N, C-alpha and C positions, 0 to 999 in steps of 0.2 A: 503495500500500500503506499502510496507517496506519499512523501513528508509535507504536510500545508506552509506555507511560507504566513509568516505572522509580518504585519506590518510596525514602523516603529514607532510605539504610542507617540514619545517622547519630541518627536522631529514633526513638523507638520506637512502632508501633503508637497509635494514641488510643485505639480502642476497646477495645484488649485491655487496658489497661495501666488504662483507667476500671471493666473489665467487672466485678472484684470488689467494688469501691467501690459501684458501681451495683447490684449483685446484694445487699449484705448491711450496707451504709450504714459501712462500716469496711473500712482496706484493711491484709486479714491479712498479704498477703506483702508489701510495699512495692512494688506494680507502678508507683505513681505516684510515686515517689523517680527514679524512671528517665527519668521526664518532666519532673524535675524544682520536685514538688510535696509537700507535707508535706499530712497528712491535715487538720490544722485549715486550712490553706489552701484543698484542696478541696471543704469544708464549704460554704466562699464562694461559691465560683460555680459548683458541681454541677450545680444547675436550669437554668443558661444552658445547660451542655455537655448532659444531658442533652435536652434539647429542641434540641439542632443533632445529634447526633449518637446519640441511644436508639436506632433503630433498628440504627445498626451495633452498639452493645451490646448487642444481643439478638441479633443474628447469630451473634458473636462466643459468647456463652452456649450458643447453643443448637449451634455446635462442640463445645463445650468436652465438653456432656453428651451426643453422638452414642454411643450403644450402650452408655449406663448411666440410671437411673431418672430420669428428667425433674426438674428444679429447680422448685421452689414458685412460683407463679405470684400475685399479683400481684408482684413483685420491690420490694426496699426505695423504689428511685427511681420506680416506680411510683405506688405508696402514697404519697410527700411530693408527687410534681412530676405527677401525671398520664399522659397518653399523650404518648409522644414529639410531636413538630412536625413534626421533620425528616424527608425522605423516606431511602431505602435506597440509598447509593451503592453500596456492593458486595455481594456473597454472598459468604459465607466457604464 
């Protein structure tokens, strides 16, 4: 029987923390503060993060807007950095 992986409860979900910032270019709800980042520091390595977890961020945004009007595409990160390079790691 396979061992079920457990998520680290002490660390917030990275894709969820970055979702608002990647959608709008601003962290309106201070979600990144829970991950230990200020908004100015987030701008410094947002591109690398987008290419690493971009598909996960899009999955989080899809889940947030489920049952509501869809969000406008392309989002800020897609306009700034292009399509994400990483593969989707999990489905929300």
